[in-house]
C-alpha positions as CSV (number, residue, x, y, z in Angstrom):
1,M,-56.4,-24.9,21.3
2,I,-55.4,-21.5,22.0
3,T,-57.6,-19.0,19.8
4,F,-57.6,-15.1,20.1
5,E,-59.9,-12.3,18.5
6,Y,-58.4,-10.6,15.4
7,A,-61.7,-10.0,13.2
8,K,-65.0,-11.0,14.0
9,N,-64.3,-14.9,14.0
10,P,-61.5,-16.4,16.8
11,M,-58.9,-18.1,14.8
12,R,-57.0,-21.0,16.0
13,V,-53.5,-20.2,16.4
14,I,-51.2,-22.8,15.0
15,G,-47.8,-22.0,15.2
16,V,-45.5,-18.9,17.0
17,V,-42.3,-18.5,15.8
18,K,-39.7,-15.8,17.2
19,N,-38.0,-14.0,14.7
20,A,-40.1,-14.6,11.5
21,I,-38.8,-12.5,8.2
22,I,-42.1,-10.9,6.7
23,G,-42.2,-8.9,3.7
24,S,-38.5,-7.4,3.2
25,P,-35.6,-9.2,3.8
26,F,-34.2,-5.8,5.0
27,Y,-36.5,-5.2,7.8
28,A,-35.7,-6.9,11.1
29,S,-37.1,-10.1,12.2
30,N,-40.2,-9.7,14.7
31,P,-42.1,-12.5,16.2
32,A,-44.9,-13.8,14.4
33,I,-48.3,-15.7,15.3
34,Y,-49.5,-18.1,12.7
35,V,-53.5,-18.9,12.5
36,Y,-55.9,-21.4,10.9
37,N,-58.6,-18.8,8.9
38,P,-60.9,-21.3,6.3
39,G,-62.0,-18.1,4.7
40,W,-57.8,-17.3,4.1
41,S,-56.6,-20.8,2.4
42,W,-55.5,-19.3,-0.9
43,V,-51.8,-19.4,0.6
44,I,-50.3,-21.7,2.5
45,M,-46.6,-22.3,3.6
46,Y,-45.0,-25.5,3.8
47,R,-41.4,-25.6,5.7
48,L,-39.5,-28.9,4.1
49,T,-36.9,-30.5,6.3
50,P,-33.9,-30.1,5.0
51,R,-33.2,-33.9,4.7
52,S,-36.4,-34.1,2.3
53,N,-36.5,-34.6,-0.9
54,T,-37.8,-31.8,-2.5
55,H,-39.2,-33.4,-5.6
56,D,-40.9,-36.3,-3.7
57,A,-42.3,-33.5,-1.2
58,I,-44.1,-31.4,-3.6
59,T,-45.4,-34.6,-5.7
60,K,-47.0,-35.9,-2.3
61,I,-48.4,-31.8,-1.6
62,A,-50.3,-31.9,-4.7
63,A,-51.8,-35.6,-4.4
64,I,-53.3,-34.2,-1.2
65,F,-54.3,-30.9,-2.8
66,D,-55.8,-32.4,-6.2
67,R,-57.8,-35.3,-3.7
68,Y,-59.7,-32.2,-1.7
69,N,-60.0,-29.5,-4.1
70,P,-59.6,-30.9,-7.6
71,S,-61.1,-28.1,-9.3
72,Y,-57.9,-25.7,-8.9
73,P,-54.8,-26.5,-9.9
74,F,-52.1,-26.8,-7.1
75,D,-49.1,-23.8,-7.9
76,Y,-46.1,-23.4,-5.9
77,T,-43.0,-21.2,-5.3
78,F,-40.2,-21.4,-3.4
79,A,-39.6,-17.9,-0.9
80,D,-36.2,-18.1,-1.5
81,E,-36.9,-17.3,-5.1
82,S,-39.9,-15.1,-4.6
83,F,-37.1,-13.2,-2.7
84,N,-34.8,-13.1,-5.5
85,N,-37.4,-11.9,-8.1
86,V,-38.7,-9.2,-6.0
87,E,-37.0,-7.9,-3.2
88,F,-32.9,-8.5,-4.5
89,G,-33.9,-8.2,-8.1
90,M,-34.3,-4.6,-7.1
91,V,-31.0,-4.3,-5.5
92,N,-29.2,-5.8,-8.3
93,L,-30.9,-3.7,-11.1
94,V,-29.7,-0.8,-8.8
95,G,-26.2,-2.0,-8.7
96,R,-25.8,-2.8,-12.6
97,L,-27.5,0.9,-13.0
98,A,-24.7,2.3,-10.7
99,T,-21.6,0.2,-12.4
100,I,-22.8,1.6,-15.9
101,F,-22.8,5.3,-14.3
102,A,-19.5,4.9,-13.0
103,G,-17.8,3.5,-16.2
104,L,-19.6,6.2,-17.7
105,A,-18.1,8.8,-15.5
106,I,-14.8,7.3,-15.4
107,F,-15.1,7.1,-19.5
108,I,-15.8,11.1,-19.6
109,S,-13.3,12.7,-17.0
110,C,-10.4,10.1,-19.2
111,L,-12.1,12.5,-22.0
112,G,-11.5,15.6,-20.6
113,L,-8.1,14.8,-19.2
114,F,-7.1,13.5,-23.1
115,G,-8.9,16.9,-24.1
116,L,-6.7,18.9,-21.5
117,A,-3.3,17.1,-22.8
118,A,-4.0,18.1,-26.3
119,Y,-5.1,21.8,-25.3
120,V,-1.2,21.9,-23.6
121,A,0.6,20.0,-26.2
122,E,-1.2,22.7,-28.7
123,Q,-0.2,25.6,-26.3
124,R,3.6,24.4,-26.1
125,K,3.7,23.9,-29.6
126,K,2.5,27.5,-30.3
127,R,5.1,29.2,-27.5
128,S,7.8,27.1,-29.3
129,A,7.1,28.4,-32.4
130,S,6.4,31.9,-31.2
131,E,9.7,32.0,-29.3
132,R,11.5,30.9,-32.5
133,C,10.1,33.5,-34.4
134,S,10.5,36.2,-32.0
135,A,14.6,35.5,-32.4
136,P,16.3,38.4,-33.8
137,R,17.0,36.4,-37.3
138,C,13.3,36.3,-38.2
139,R,11.9,38.6,-40.8
140,S,8.2,38.3,-40.6
141,F,5.6,37.0,-38.6
142,G,5.9,33.2,-38.4
143,A,8.4,32.8,-41.1
144,C,11.5,32.4,-39.9
145,S,15.0,32.0,-41.8
146,P,18.5,30.8,-41.0
147,A,19.0,34.5,-42.8
148,T,20.4,37.1,-40.2
149,S,17.6,40.3,-40.0
150,S,18.4,43.8,-37.9
151,H,15.0,43.8,-36.7
152,S,13.0,41.7,-34.6
153,S,9.4,41.0,-34.4
154,S,6.7,39.1,-31.8
155,L,4.1,37.2,-32.2
156,V,1.2,38.0,-30.1
157,V,-1.2,35.1,-29.0
């Protein structure tokens, strides 16, 4: 039995892990020491073997908890579900928001390009009309006729 002094009471070491992920999965894995302290019994971690049936293992563990502490219900969560809900849920939310804002930016830029194309087309239409009306055949501003005229007028834009 190995013990070490962490607080006021010595604790029994029940496991040493070389590369444990504690907290966020985005941090590097570090060595960890697992200890047994009877006062810390509100959370207990179990590692099931890959070959075991999960439902049967949870049923057996629940029976043991009910036998030794029937006043508290047995509640369990899986580590991968906790990481998905807490840690990766925020990453997925940021990804969705980035996608929405990128789509919004593309939509706004397309509206700008449409507005620019409409403006250029209107300017060409005005310039074309101006060139036609400034010919020597024009009698007045904006009113062109095939009849000949001796004076020319120009349209100022």
